[in-house]
C-alpha positions, 0 to 999 in steps of 0.5 A: 500500500502506498501513501497515494492509496491512503490519500485517495481512499474515500474513507482515508480521514476516517481510517486515520481517526480509527486508531484515536477514536475507535469505531464509528459504529456503536454496535462494535463497542457494545459487542466488545463490552458484552464479550468483556463483561458478560463473558469475562474476556480480556481486551487483549483476547478480544482484539486478537479475535478482531484481528484474526477475523479481519485477517481471514477476510483479507486473505479471502479477498487477496488469496492468502496475503499477509497471514502474519497479521494474525500474530500478537506483537508480544 
């Protein structure tokens, strides 16, 4: 991905804001809260679940690219 790709994307500004402000869809926040409070999951595990789901979706679209995204940064 190039810097040009990042600036030409129609959601480029919202994507940059994602890390600072979190998801715009409150349903995502509510699901994270439910997993944490109702099921006792730790945030690190919820984030890994999200990362794995997004990685699988990316691999399906890109025929197996960047599988290492699913690993923790320990």
